[in-house]
Structure formats: C-alpha cells, structure tokens
N, C-alpha and C positions, 0 to 999 in steps of 0.2 A: 504494500498500500504506499502510495506517494503522501505529501503533506496534507494537514488537514487545514481547512478554511473554517474559521471562526466567524460566526455571524451574529451580533447583538442588535437591534433595533430599536429606538425609543420613538415614540410619538406624544405630539402634545398640541394643545389646542392653539389655534392662528395667534390669539393674543398673548400666549406663553412662548412661542418660538424665539422670539430675540434672546428672552431671559435664558433659555434653554441653552442654547446655541451657545452662548457666553459661557455658561457653566461647562460647556462640553470644552471650548476653548481653553478655559481655568484648569480644566482638570489634567491637562499634558503635565504641568509641572507637578502634580502628586502622583500622577500615575507612572510617568515616564521611567524614573530610576529603579522602580521594582520590576516593572515589565521587561525593562531591557536585562535585567539580571537573572529572568527566569531560562531556565533550560528550553532548548528547543526552539526559541523564537526566530522566526525568518523574516517577518514583516508585521506591522501594525499600523493602520489607517483609522483615522476618526473624520466621519464627514457629515454635511448636513443638507438638507434639500428642502428649501423654503417652499417649493411648490407643492410636497406632502405634508408639511410641517413634522419633518422625522429626521433623525439623526441615527448615525451609525457607526460601530466600531467593527472593523474587519480584520482580521489576523490570521497570519500563516504560520503554522506549526510543523515540527517535525512528526509529530504523529499525534494521536488523541489524548494521551496521557498528559503531554506537554498543553496541548489548548485548554486542558480540564484544570490547569493549575489557576485559571483567573476565576473558577467558581467558588475558590476560598482565598482569593486576593482581597485580604481585609480592607486595604484603602480603595479598591472598587467597590465592594461592598456599602462601604460608607458613604461613598459618591452616590451610589444607587439610590440608596435612602433619602438623599438631599434632593436628588432629581425627583422622586415620586413626591416629596413636600411640597415642592414647587409645581406639581400637577403633571408631571410627565408619567407616561404607563411605558414599560416594557412588554416586549412580544417574549412570551415563555413558551417551550425552553428556549434558552440559547442554541443556536443551530452549529453543529460541526458537521462539517461536511467532507466526504473522502473525496479526493482528488480522482476525477475521472480522465482528466486531460488538461494540459497547461501550453501556456504561450509565455514567450519572454521578449521583451523589445529589442528588436535588432537597430543596428545602427548608434548606439551610444546614446540613445533617448534619454534625458535626466528628467523625472516626472517631480522632482522633489519640491517642497513647496518653498 
C-alpha cells in the first residue's frame, strides 16, 4: 500500500467564515511544530473555500498508523474544540484514504505559498 491521504473538513455558517478562516491561519503556529515532528509526515496543507464556507486539512502520510497520530494530537484536539465553540462543524469521521494512484509535478513547479 502507498501513502495515506488524510482529509478533515470543517464547515461553518457564512457569517462565521471570516473568523473561522482566521482561526485556521492562526492554527499554523500552534500545530506546525508537533505535526512536523510526527513519524511519517509527507506533506500537510490547510485550505479554505469561501464559496462553500468550508475549510480543509489535507495531509499525506507514509501509512495509516502515521496518519492516525493526528487522532490523539492534543493541540489539534484543543483547537477543534475552539472551532466548535465558534460555530464550526467537523465532518466525521476524518477520512484516511488509501492511495490508488498519484501524480507528481514536473518541470520544477513550486506550489509553496
């Protein structure tokens, strides 16, 4: 089996989107050190879609056990409770996808922010 793609989706009311989006931006400084130190991390992206009033964490891990480390990562659990307190809802369960195929950017494309 190849890498595991983990997807966590947050939804909120239109009037809460700006605040929830800022919370996601601010979460970077809290979550980054611990997540970067986890075994098996291949990549992690946080994104926002104003058209659907949703936010997403998408991460790539070497295997399912590595991906599931986030299930018990206390800083993420604490932030999750703060998001819910502000009116966000999380789609559950968090999805951990077995990789069926993959593509990699060619030509040295840099997609970093």
